[in-house]
N, C-alpha and C positions, 0 to 999 in steps of 0.2 A: 842426631838423628840415635832413635833405639843404640842400645852397645850390641844385643842382639844380633839385629838387624844389620848393622856396620861391618860385624863378623861374618852373619850368612852372605853380604854381599861382597868382602874381601873372597871368603871364599868360592863362588859364584863366579869372578872373574878369573881366575886360579885354571878352576875345572873346566870354562871354556875354554882358555888358552890350550889345553888337555894336559896339567897339570897332576898331581895327588894331592889330596886334602885330607887329612885325618879328620872325622866327624864322630861325636857324639852316637852311640843310641844306647836305650837300658840295658845291653848285653851287656857287649864289651863296645870298646871302639874298633873303627873300619878306616881301612884306606885304600879313599873312595877314588875316586874317578871316570870318566863317563863309558859309557859299558855299550857302544855301540863306535867308540875310537879304537886300532888295533894298535896306535899306539902308545893313546893312552894307555889301556890295560896292561902294557908288553910294560911300563912303568911299575904297575905293584908288582908283578913277577920280577922284573931288579933291584928293587927295592929292599921287599921279603923273599929274597935268594930263595923263591919258592921255584917248584919244578912244575913246566909247563903242563903236566901232565895233569897237576890238579885245580881241578874249578874254582870257578869264583862264584860268591850267593851276588845276587842284583838285586838291588835296595831301587822301589815303587814307590808313585807318592799316590796313586789310583787303581782301582779295575781296568776305567779304561784305558790307561795309557800300559798296562799290561796285559788285554785284550789284541796289538797291536802285535807284540813279541810268541805269549802261549796258547792254545787248547787250554782252556778250564773245562770242569767235568763236576762233578754231582760232589765226587766228594770234597776236593776244594770249594766249594760253593759253603759246604756247610761246615767245613772248617776255617773258611775265610771270616763267612760272620758268625762264629763262636770266637775267636782271638786273635784277630788282626783287625787296626794296628797291633803288634805284639810280639814276643820272641820265639817264633816260633816259623821256617822256612816251608817251601814247599819243592816238590820236582816236579813240572808240569813236561808239557812237549810242547815243544819251537816253531814254531809257525817254519814254513819253506822261506816263506820272504821278508823273514825279523832281518831288522840290521843292527843285530847282536849280533858282538868282534867273535870270531871265531876262539880269539883269544882266550874268556870266558869262560868257552862251554868243551875247549878240547877237541874241540871238533865233535861231539853227541851230539844228538838233535832232543838232548834234553837240558831243563836250563831251572838253577836252582834261584826261587825269587821268595822274598820277605817283603812284608812294610811297619818298616821299624817305628816305634811307636814314642822312643823321643824326640818332645818339643819341634830341639833344636832341629832337628836330620829331616823332619816330617816340612815342617819351613822352606827349609834350603833344598826339598826336591820338590817342592811345589816352584820354586823360585826356578828352575831349569827346565828344559823339555828333551830331557833324556835321562835313562836309570842311571842308576851308578852300581858301579860292579865294588866292593866294596868286603873285604876279608879281611880280620883281625889287624889292628896297625900295629906289628910284630915283626922282627925276624923269623922265617919260618922255621919250627918245631919248638920256637921259643911259650914266655909263659905269655896269654895273653894281657894286653893293657884294658885297666878300667879306669882308668886317668890320665889329663893330659902328661901329667911329670912320669908317669909308664910308655909313653908313647917318646916322650926326648930319652929317656933310658933307651931306648930301642937304636931311634932315627938318628939320635942329637941334629948338625944342620942340614944333613942331605933330604927333608921334609920341611917341602915349602910353606905350610901353615901346619896347627891343630885347630879348628876349632870348637874351644872349651865351653865344654856343656858338663862340667864337675860329674863327679864321681857316678858310674854306671849303674842304675837302680839293682839291677840282679847281680850282675856279677861274671856269670857264663854264657855260651853262646847259646843259639838257640835250637832248636827241636829243628831234627829234621825230617820230616815226610817224602818219602817216595809216593806222589799216584797218580805212576804208569802202569797201568794194570792192575797186580792187587795193593793196596797200602801197607810199604814198608815202613818202620823206625829206621831210618841212617845213622843218626847219632843224637841221644840224649841232649836234654836240652832246659832251655829256662818254663817250658809246661811238661808238665810232667803227663809220660805215657797213659797213667788212669785217666788224664782228661779226657785226651785226644782217644781215647776206647769209650767211654761216654758218649764225647759227642757224634760218633761213628756206628757205635754198638756192634764191638768189635772186640778182640781179644787181641789187639797187636803185641807180639815183643821187641826187643832194641834185636836190630840182627847185626850181629857181630861177626855175622861170615860172610859177606857180601863185600865178594873181592873186587869188583865192578868198581872204580870210581867213579859215581857220577854228581859226589857233592863232598865238603869239606870235612875233616875230621875225621877222617876216617883211617889216618895213617897209624900205623905202629908207636912210631916216637909223636911226641907233640905234648905241648902245654909243659915240655921241660923247663929245669931252673938251670940244669946242666950239673948238678950234683947229683948222684946214687939217690932213690928215694926207696926206701924197704917198709913197707905195708904190710899192716895187722899185729904191729908191734906192740905187745904188753910193757917190755923195760927197754929204755932205752942205750946204744952206748955211751959210753964216756964222750962230753964234749961233743954231739950231735946234736942236733935239734931236735923237738916233739911236738908234733902235731896232735891236738888233743880237739876234741865234741865237747868232753864232762869235766867242769872241775876238779882237780885232787888237792888231797888237801895240804901238803906239805907244796910251798913256793918256789920256783928254777926257774932260773934266767933263760934257759934254754926252754921252756913250752912257750908254744905260742898256739893260744885257743882260738877256734873256729867259733866255737857257740860252749858257751859255761855248761847247758842246758838241754845239750844235746839238739837244739834247735839248728833240725838239719836245712833249711830255708837260708838262714842266717851262714850258717854252714858254705853254701854253695855260696853263696853272697862273699862271702872273708877271703876265700881260697886262689883267688890271686896273686888277692894284694899280698896274704900269709908269705906264701913263698917267695916274695918278690924280696923282700925282707928279709927273710931267711938268707936268698940268697946275698943281698947287701951287705952282710952280718958274713959274707967268709966263714960259713959253713963248708966241715968235708961233706956231709951225708945227713940227710931225711930219712925219721922217724916220722911212720904215721900212723895211730889208733885204729883197731877194727872199727871200721865207718858199718854201719847198719846199712844192708844192698837194698834200700827202698824208699823211694821216692824219689827226690833229693840228693840222699843217701848214693843211689845209684847210676845216678851221675855225675856227684864228685868221684865216685869208686872206678867208673871209665877214666877222667883226668888222672884219676894220678894211679890209674896200671899205666896207662898210655907214656907221662912222666918217668914211671920208673922202667924205661923200654932203655935209657943211657946209656 
């Protein structure tokens, strides 16, 4: 049997039993469980030490399955056709007869939904008859995982199985768009806001002040390496890790490059892995040079701002 098919079969057996499995996606690795099961989804919160008030994103294989749970609208159709499967999450109205666990929604009448692009995730979703609730596979507020090894760093033997799909291609979470009433950007992520604006012919901006927790990634402290992070730094302190996006003339063992030529897409992909490497090196703090606040730079700055609340 093909190795991928064998691993998908193992994942399905555990998920059918109500267990959690780490799955690869193009954004980051997710901690997946049956979104229709109270028992299974409660295990996600327990493993992640995640507040129950923080809703989960639900991953679907098809539009047909989504229509069992959510009402869809014109804006959803535009964005779905343009960006799905891919790194975009939609907030939609939940149907009254939906079987989605109340754990997933925090008793809201809305649901965060996504169609992942990663081939293994899609194959797994097509093998099961329920959608998967799958937040990032890390302890709550920690750095998101982009490889199997990162997930093991977070959970060790506490996790039943990790479906290994290699390194996540994008390396940042999905962009979250609320389509309840007027569209809003609730989280920056793997699709730039400018592309969403072109698709909808709007001028949406990231809504930092939305206080109602209807989507993940809205917490003040998030994506944290567990040490102080200082932003917009020209010169680091002695023995401080220094994150850069442009090559410096003089080499330094404490320099960590997200990019050497200000490539913001490359920098976004390397962000979490770099933070995790620095954490393992036992630095006491991290300095970050100024990153342009445009495109993926805005997303990187959002993540670093939340990480700096440590």
